[in-house]
C-alpha positions in Angstrom: 104.5 46.4 93.5 101.3 47.6 94.9 98.3 46.4 92.9 96.8 49.9 92.8 99.9 51.4 91.3 100.1 48.7 88.7 96.4 49.2 88.0 97.0 52.9 87.4 100.0 52.2 85.1 97.9 49.7 83.2 95.0 52.2 82.8 97.4 54.8 81.4 99.0 52.2 79.0 95.6 50.9 77.8 93.9 54.3 77.4 92.0 54.3 74.1 89.4 57.1 74.2 87.7 59.7 76.4 85.0 62.3 75.7 84.1 65.5 77.5 81.3 67.6 76.1 82.0 67.9 72.4 85.7 66.9 72.5 86.9 63.3 72.1 90.5 62.4 72.8 91.8 59.2 71.1 94.9 57.1 71.7 96.2 58.2 68.3 96.5 61.8 69.5 98.7 60.9 72.5 102.4 61.4 72.1 103.5 60.4 75.6 102.0 58.5 78.5 102.8 59.6 82.0 101.6 58.8 85.6 102.4 61.2 88.3 102.5 59.8 91.9 102.8 61.7 95.1 104.8 59.8 97.8 104.8 60.8 101.5 108.2 61.8 102.9 108.0 59.0 105.4 108.0 56.3 102.8 110.1 53.3 103.9 112.9 51.7 102.0 110.8 48.7 101.3 108.1 50.9 99.9 110.6 52.7 97.7 111.7 49.3 96.4 108.1 48.7 95.3 107.9 52.1 93.8 111.1 51.6 91.8 109.6 48.3 90.6 106.5 50.2 89.5 108.7 52.7 87.6 110.4 49.8 85.8 107.1 48.2 85.0 105.8 51.5 83.7 108.8 51.8 81.4 108.1 48.3 80.0 104.5 49.4 79.3 105.5 52.7 77.7 104.4 54.8 80.7 106.8 57.3 82.4 106.1 57.2 86.1 107.0 60.5 87.8 107.4 60.3 91.6 107.0 63.5 93.6 107.9 63.4 97.3 105.4 65.4 99.5 105.4 66.3 103.2 
């Protein structure tokens, strides 16, 4: 699987806290973890194989990976 995709999955799985102005969001407030990925329509079968591996890895980390094909 591509290292950047794995890194994004890990970042979602390991998110603990973020603040914006006066609001802080903590991991305790999160009920679901998702990563949405846009994939070009010309993606090769080998690339899809890697994407599917990333989806499985995401599941093992508690992250739902949503793949959206784009033109």
